C-alpha positions as CSV (number, residue, x, y, z in Angstrom):
1,M,-0.3,0.4,-0.3
2,I,1.3,3.3,-1.2
3,G,0.4,5.8,1.3
4,I,0.0,9.7,-0.7
5,I,0.2,12.7,1.2
6,D,-3.3,14.9,1.0
7,Y,-2.7,18.9,1.8
8,G,-4.2,20.3,-1.4
9,A,-1.8,19.9,-3.9
10,G,-2.4,20.5,-7.4
11,N,-0.4,17.4,-8.6
12,L,-2.4,15.2,-6.1
13,H,-4.6,12.9,-8.2
14,S,-2.3,12.7,-11.1
15,V,0.2,11.2,-8.9
16,L,-3.2,9.1,-7.6
17,K,-3.7,7.6,-11.1
18,A,0.1,7.1,-12.1
19,I,0.8,5.0,-9.0
20,A,-2.9,3.0,-9.3
21,R,-2.2,2.4,-13.7
22,L,0.4,0.8,-12.3
23,G,-1.5,-2.0,-10.1
24,Y,-0.5,-0.3,-6.8
25,E,-2.7,-0.1,-4.2
26,T,-2.8,3.8,-2.6
27,K,-4.5,5.5,0.5
28,L,-4.9,9.1,1.0
29,I,-3.9,10.5,3.9
30,T,-5.1,14.2,4.9
31,K,-4.5,13.2,8.8
32,P,-2.3,11.3,10.9
33,S,-5.1,8.7,12.0
34,D,-5.9,7.7,8.2
35,H,-1.9,6.0,8.5
36,D,-2.6,1.8,8.5
37,D,0.2,-0.7,9.2
38,S,-0.4,-1.9,5.7
39,I,1.1,0.8,4.4
40,T,4.7,0.5,3.4
41,K,5.7,3.5,1.3
42,L,4.8,7.4,1.4
43,I,4.5,9.9,-1.3
44,L,4.7,13.8,-0.7
45,P,3.4,15.5,-3.8
46,G,3.3,19.2,-4.3
47,V,2.3,21.9,-6.3
48,G,2.4,25.7,-4.9
49,N,3.9,27.4,-1.9
50,A,6.7,26.1,0.4
51,K,4.8,28.4,3.4
52,V,1.4,27.4,2.8
53,A,2.2,23.9,2.2
54,M,3.9,24.2,5.8
55,D,1.1,25.6,7.6
56,V,-0.7,22.7,6.4
57,L,1.0,20.2,7.3
58,N,1.9,21.5,10.2
59,E,-1.8,22.7,11.5
60,S,-2.7,19.0,10.5
61,G,-0.2,16.7,12.6
62,I,1.2,15.3,8.8
63,S,4.8,17.1,9.9
64,D,5.3,15.4,12.8
65,Y,3.7,12.0,11.3
66,L,6.1,11.9,8.8
67,R,8.8,12.0,11.4
68,E,7.9,10.0,13.5
69,E,7.3,7.4,10.3
70,V,10.4,8.3,8.9
71,A,12.1,7.2,12.2
72,K,10.7,4.4,12.1
73,G,12.5,3.4,8.9
74,M,9.5,4.2,6.4
75,P,10.4,5.5,2.4
76,L,9.2,8.6,1.2
77,L,9.1,10.0,-1.8
78,G,8.8,14.3,-2.6
79,I,7.6,14.9,-6.1
80,C,8.4,18.9,-6.9
81,L,7.1,20.9,-3.9
82,G,7.1,17.9,-1.7
83,M,10.8,17.5,-2.5
84,Q,11.8,20.9,-1.7
85,L,10.0,20.7,1.4
86,L,12.6,17.9,2.8
87,L,14.8,20.4,3.0
88,E,15.5,22.6,6.1
89,T,14.3,25.9,4.6
90,S,12.7,27.6,1.8
91,E,13.4,31.2,0.6
92,E,9.9,30.5,-0.7
93,G,7.6,32.5,2.3
94,N,11.0,32.2,4.7
95,V,9.9,28.9,5.9
96,P,11.0,26.0,8.0
97,C,10.6,22.9,6.0
98,L,11.0,19.3,7.0
99,G,14.3,18.9,7.7
100,F,14.8,15.0,6.5
101,L,17.7,16.8,4.7
102,K,20.7,19.1,5.4
103,G,19.6,22.4,2.8
104,T,18.1,25.1,1.2
105,V,15.5,26.0,-1.5
106,P,17.2,28.9,-2.8
107,E,15.1,31.1,-5.8
108,F,16.6,31.3,-9.1
109,K,17.6,34.4,-10.1
110,M,19.2,34.5,-13.3
111,E,18.5,36.7,-16.3
112,S,19.4,34.2,-19.1
113,E,16.6,32.4,-18.4
114,K,12.8,32.7,-18.2
115,I,11.2,31.8,-15.0
116,P,9.7,29.5,-13.9
117,H,11.8,27.0,-15.5
118,M,8.6,25.2,-17.4
119,G,9.5,22.3,-20.0
120,W,11.6,19.2,-20.2
121,N,14.9,19.1,-19.6
122,Q,17.7,16.5,-19.3
123,V,18.2,14.7,-15.7
124,K,21.4,13.0,-15.1
125,D,21.8,10.3,-12.5
126,V,25.0,11.2,-10.9
127,Q,24.9,8.3,-8.3
128,Q,23.2,5.1,-10.2
129,H,20.4,5.6,-7.5
130,F,17.6,2.6,-7.7
131,L,15.2,5.6,-8.4
132,F,17.1,5.0,-12.0
133,N,16.9,2.2,-13.1
134,D,16.1,1.2,-16.5
135,I,15.8,4.9,-17.0
136,P,18.9,5.6,-19.9
137,D,20.7,8.9,-18.4
138,Q,19.9,12.2,-20.0
139,S,16.5,11.0,-20.1
140,D,14.3,14.1,-20.2
141,F,11.4,14.9,-17.7
142,Y,9.3,17.6,-17.1
143,F,9.6,20.3,-14.8
144,V,7.5,23.3,-13.3
145,H,9.3,25.7,-10.7
146,S,10.9,28.8,-9.5
147,Y,12.7,27.7,-6.8
148,F,15.3,24.8,-6.4
149,A,16.7,22.2,-3.7
150,N,20.2,23.5,-2.7
151,P,21.9,20.4,-0.2
152,S,24.5,21.3,2.0
153,E,26.2,17.4,1.3
154,E,26.8,16.7,-1.7
155,K,26.3,12.9,-0.6
156,D,22.6,13.6,-1.3
157,V,22.5,14.9,-4.7
158,L,21.1,12.3,-6.8
159,G,20.3,13.9,-10.0
160,V,21.4,16.8,-12.2
161,T,19.7,19.3,-14.2
162,N,21.2,22.4,-16.3
163,Y,19.2,26.0,-16.4
164,G,21.4,28.4,-16.0
165,I,23.2,26.5,-13.8
166,D,23.2,23.0,-12.8
167,F,21.0,22.6,-9.9
168,A,19.9,19.1,-8.0
169,C,16.8,18.0,-9.4
170,A,16.9,14.9,-7.5
171,I,18.4,14.7,-3.8
172,G,18.4,12.3,-0.9
173,N,19.7,8.7,0.1
174,V,17.7,5.0,0.1
175,Q,15.0,6.1,2.2
176,V,14.3,9.7,1.7
177,M,14.6,11.0,-1.6
178,G,13.2,13.3,-3.7
179,V,12.8,15.0,-7.4
180,Q,12.0,18.4,-8.6
181,F,10.4,16.8,-11.7
182,H,7.1,15.9,-12.3
183,P,7.5,12.0,-13.1
184,E,3.7,11.4,-13.0
185,K,3.5,14.1,-16.1
186,S,6.9,12.3,-17.8
187,G,6.0,9.8,-20.2
188,K,7.2,6.1,-19.6
189,Y,10.4,7.4,-18.0
190,G,8.6,9.6,-15.2
191,I,6.1,6.1,-15.1
192,Q,9.0,3.6,-15.0
193,L,10.8,6.2,-12.5
194,L,7.7,5.8,-9.7
195,D,7.6,2.0,-10.8
196,N,11.0,1.4,-8.6
197,Y,9.8,3.1,-6.0
198,C,7.1,1.7,-5.7
199,K,8.3,-1.9,-6.0
200,Q,11.7,-1.2,-4.7
201,G,11.7,1.0,-1.5
202,V,14.4,0.9,0.8
203,Q,17.7,-0.5,-0.5
204,T,21.6,-0.5,-1.4
205,H,22.6,1.7,-4.3
206,A,21.7,-0.7,-7.8
């Protein structure tokens, strides 16, 4: 069972449909009491504002729920804003985030490229992480964002994309991980990435 965190994120249902299409059972979690022992992995989707999202997560008790489950070893995948919330702080509202990974979320500030970064772009797998199993390196994925992850530790950078600058587009480790792009909107390789997460969860790097 894949638990999908529901905090009003815009891409919730497209993620839900993609996971269900792969054949996995899903359950929406809007509050901690929605959890049950059949849930083996969690997904934190997201579109929107970091401060608004963290306000909802904190007020609903989901922030504490996620921290407790991760502390027990539960795998967690963040998508887009959900990935950014895995870090310590975001410049979008100057808000403290979940803090599973060390680092910040700065805003793109460049004159050479249009902001937000929107459209298809290549992803380089820098650690051969299992999320990218059976996905050719430098494959294209779909992005929509104005802020980006800036992990403090190089070991937490799993994938890199260039948009005026090189930035971390996939971050984490074998338990807590996130992607800036939208796998549910990225065709067959995006669906492959979601399948890789759902079927493998925590394991050693491939």
